N, C-alpha and C positions, 0 to 999 in steps of 0.2 A: 658313389658312396650310398649306401642304403640302412635301413634299420630292421632289425629281426626280432621275433618276440622274445628270444634269449634275451637280446640286449635290454627289454622293457621288463623282464623277471628280473635281470640284475640290477636293474634301477629301482625295482619294488623293494627288493632287500636293501638297498641303501637308504632309502626313503624311509621305511618303518620307523615308526616312533618318531621321527623328525617332522614330519606334515601329517595333516589329518586324514584318515581315510572318511571322506566327509559322508553324510547322509545321502542315500538316493531313495527317494519315496516317491509315491504316486500322488499327484494332486487330482483328486476326483472332480474338484470344482472347474478346474481349467481343462479337464478331460471332457466333462460336459458341454462346455463351450465351444470347443474346438471338433467334437467328435471323433474323438481316438482317447486312447488311455495315455496318460502324461506321466513320466517320471522324469522327477528335477534332481540333479546332481549338484548341492550346493557348495560349489567351489570358492563362493563368497565367503565361507566361514573359515577360509584359511587364515593363520596369524596376518598375513600381507592382503588379505579379502582377495587373493586372485590364485589361480591355478600356475601362475609363472613360477613360483618359487619348486614347484616339482622339477622342473628342467633345469633352473639354475642350480639346485641341490645336486641333481646327479650329476651336471658338469663338474661342480666345484670337486665333489668326491671322487670324480673319476680321475681328475687331477692329481688329486693327494694320492690315490692307491698307484698312479704312475711311479710313483717315487724320486720323480724328477724334481730338481728344486723350482719352487714358485716365487717369485718375488711379488706377488699380485696379480689380482683380475682388473679388468677395466671393460665397463659395458656402456652403451649409449642407449639412453631411455629417457623418457620424460613421466614413465607411468609405473606399471605393473613388474615389468622386469627389473627397472631400477631397485625397486624394493624387495623384489625376490634375490637379486645377487647380493645386495647391501646386508640384508638380514642374515644369511647363511654362510657369507663369508666372516661377517663379524662372530658367530656361532662357531666357527671353525678356526680362529684367529688367523684370516687372510686380510692382507691389505685389500681395498677396494676402491676403485677412484669411477665415478659416475659422471658422463659427459652429458649434459641436459643444454636444449637450445636456452638463449637467453631469457625468452618470454615465458619459461615454464613457470605457471602458478605456484607462488611462494610455497604453499601448503605442501605442495608434492617436494619441492625441493628440501624443506624442514622435515618432513617425513621421513625423506632419503638419508639426510645427514643423521637424524634419529637412531637410524641403525648403524651408525658408525662409519658411514662412507664419506670419502672425499668428493664434494660436489666440485665440478668444473662446468660452468657456463659458458656456452660457446655457440655462436652462428644464430642464424634466424630459424633454421629447420632443422627438423631430425637427420637429414642427409649432412648437414653442417656439422652438427655434433658427433656423427658417426666418423667423418674423414678424421676431426681432431682425435676422437677415440682411437684410431689406428695409428696416427702419428704419435700421439703419446704412448702406446704399445710399444711401439718400436723403439722409441727414446728410452723409456723405462724398463723394457724388459717385461713389460706386462702382459698376463695372458688374455686374450679378447673373447669376452661371451656374447656369442651371438645371441640375440633373442628367440629366432627360430630356426634358421638354417644351420642346423649344427647336429650331429648324430644323438650325441649326448643329452642336449636339451629336449629332442623330439622324442628321445626314449623316455625320458621323464615324464613328459606329458602322457605319455600312452599308458601310464601305469592308469590312470582314470579308466581306460577303457576297461581293464581286469576289474577294476573296483566294481563298476558298474552293473557287470554281468554277474558278479558275483552276488551282488545284493538285489538284483533283479534280471534274473536268467532268461525272462519271458519276453525281455526287448526284443522287438525283430528290426526297429529302426531308429538310428540315430541322426539326430540333426544337430550339426556342430557348427557354429562361428568360424569363420576364417578371415585372417588377416593377412600373414605371412604363410601360415599354413602349418606351423609346429603342432598347434593342438590337434588338428583332425588327422595329420599325416601320423602322429604317435598313437592315437585312438584306433585308426584304421589299420594300422598294424598289429595292436593287440587284439582287435576283435576277429579280423579276419581269420586267426589262428583259431579263437574258441568258439566261434559261430560263424563259420564261411558264408551262410547264407544271409546274414543280416544286410539290410540296405544302410546305406552310409552315404548323407546328404549334407552337403556344405553351405553356409549362408555368407553372402557378402553383402555389406551396405551397395546400394545403385550407385551412390557417391564415390565409393574406392574399390571399382570391380575389377581389379588387376589380375585377380588369380580367374577368374571367371572369364576375363579375355583370352588368358593365357592358355587355358584348358579348352575352352570351345570354340576358340579362333574367333572371337568376336572385337568389336571396337567400340564397345560403352565409353562414352567420354567419362574423365574424372573429374571431380569435383574437387573443391579445397578446403572443406570442414565438414564434420559429421558428428552428431551426439556420439557415435558409436567410433570414438578417438581410438580405443583399444586394438580397432582393425582398420584403421584408417592407413594402410600400407599402399605404397604407390608401386613398390617394386618385389613381386612375389620371388621366395627362395627359390633356388636351383634344385638342393635335394628336395624340398618340401614339394615343388611342381612336380617331379618324377612321381613321389610316392602318393599324391592327389591323383595322378594321370592313371595309376597303376591299381589303387585300392579305393577311391571314391566314385562311387555310381552317379553323382548328382552334384552341380550346384547352382543355388537360386540367388536371386537378388530380392532384396525387402527395401523399402522406403523410409524414410525418416520418420513418417507418421506412425506407420508399422512399428517401430522401433520405439517411441514415444509411447503408445498404447501399450505395448508389453512390459514395460519400465513400471508403468502406473497398473498393471493388472497384478504384477508379481508382488509391488507394494501393497494391495489392496486387499488381494485374495490370500497370498502366502505371508504376507507382513515381511517379506525380506527385501533388502535394498539392492538393487544391480545397476550396475552400469549399463552405457546402451550396449556395448559389447555382449555384455551377460544376459540380454535380452533377446538377442538378435535370432536365436532358436526358437524361442515362441513366437517372435515375428512372425516368423516362416509359416508357423502353423496358422496362424491368424490370417495372412495373405493367402495361402493356398489350401484351406482346409480339405478340399476334395482330394488333393494330393496325399494327404496324410488320414483320410476317414477309415476308422476300423484298426487302424494300425497301433502297436505297443510301442509307443516312441519315446526315447531317451534324451533329454536335453540337459546341455552342461550350462549351468550359472556361472560361467568361469570367471567373473571379478564382480565387485561390489563397491568401486573408489570411484564414485561420483561426486561432483561438485555439488554441495547443498543449493546453491542458487540454480543451477541447472536442475536438478530435481525439483526444487519450487516451481519453475517454469514449467516443468512436465506435467506436475501434477496440476497446475491453474489450466494449462491447455487442453488437459485431459477433461477437466470437469466443464470447460466450454464446449467440447465436443459431444459430451454426454447430456449436455442441457441442465447441467447442475449449477451453471454459472452464466449468466446471461445479461444482456446489454440491451436497454430499450430505451427509447427516444419519446417523450411527452412534452407536447407543445400547448400552453393553454395562456388566458390572458393573466397579466402581470399585475395581480392585485393581493392585497394583504391576505394571508393564510392559504394561498394556494398551493404552497409546498406541502403546507400541513394535510390537506385535503387529498393529494397525490399520494403522500406515504401512507394515508389511511386507508385507501383504497388497495393499496399495494399490499400491506399489511392483513387487510381482512381476507385478501385471497391466498394467503399463507405463503407470501415469500418474505425473504429477510435481506434487508438492504446493506449491500458493502459499501458502495460509494453512491455519493450525489454531486452531480456537475451543474450548476446554476446559470446557464449562459444568457446573457442579453446582448451583448456586443458582438460576439461570434455566432450569428444566427441569420437564417435567411428569413425570418418571421418578420411581421412588422413591428415597428419600435412599441408598440403596446403589448406585445405577447413576449413570453419568455420561453425559453427551450429547457428543457431538464432532462438531463441523461443520467439515468439509473445502472447500476450494475447490481445485480441480484443474486442470492442463492435461491435456486430453484430445484424441484424435484427431478424434471424432465423436460424435454421439448414440449410435452402437451402441456404441461403446467405453466411454461412461459407463454404460450397462446392465451391460456385462462386467464393471467394476469392482464395481457394486453387487452383482452376482450372487456375486462371488467373496468381498466381504465376508459376504454372508448364507450362504455354504457354509463359511465359516470359523466360525459361529455367532454373527454378529452381526446386531443388527437395523438394517438399512441401507436408506436411500431416497435418491432424487434429488428436489430440488425447486428 
């Protein structure tokens, strides 16, 4: 089974007026940082905050067009695919059942129910949920909607490629996140017809390199978790694997730190929230700047459904890496007013105190001394050293760590 450009054109007609033709605009600031022209496709602005509703809607609309009786649809997903299927099934008047692993975060379960779907919690893993979904499909006569290994789903995702080249025809390189491969398969099919010479590069997290291993014949080990859970796929699709083999030029791996940095940069520079998978393309540009130097690169911000606590942790860790949040340790004689003197020096050096930990018992210093641990808001790594130097000049034993 394969997907043609005609399939994607037909999908575009079905989707028109029902999903957003999201903005695709240049980010001059990101371009200056990575040394390339960077164009961002804001799929995180879709109603369900993900591109996934394109493929879901095209699949459901195709089922209705077939004229066959439909008793309902079923999907296995803990994230964006679930919401895409649920939302458009509700809009089209179809029964939707979504099977999710038992420990799916409550916010995702309730959001999916909010789109009118019946949610079944089953199993510990996605594979458990998928097996239950297939069983229920057989028992209840429901149509299973695969998240990526389905020609109608792939064709729906491919409409992004048409929109990107219509908005920015000068793009000569596309860098696309890869999990199961539905997004890049569809986009590659579209742009190979419209602009055959364009370079198409896929990106996977190094913790889930299944498609890289399948295409490149490597044996990178698979991890157990990633902040890019939207592309944490252990078994790539059969249809998508062949389409990628035929139509994609290269596949790259990025690390967790690269993805964290990309999420934070998109938040700070573009004022847009992306999940880990949505930032994978930018992560590749940050990790391999020479690979894309001088190119006109299109990136798809494919989703924005990130847990607020995870986003907060990414922001905090990013501030530490940038030297904007620092931890220093100060040793001093345990006398009245010593803490006031330490904080006065820190304030005079222009740092703001976030946290203070005053240690007596849990310290290797002598019993007459005290150890003070400070978490500071600072400007950069050089400023951290200035604060440490000021404390040392005031007679305190101070160090950053």
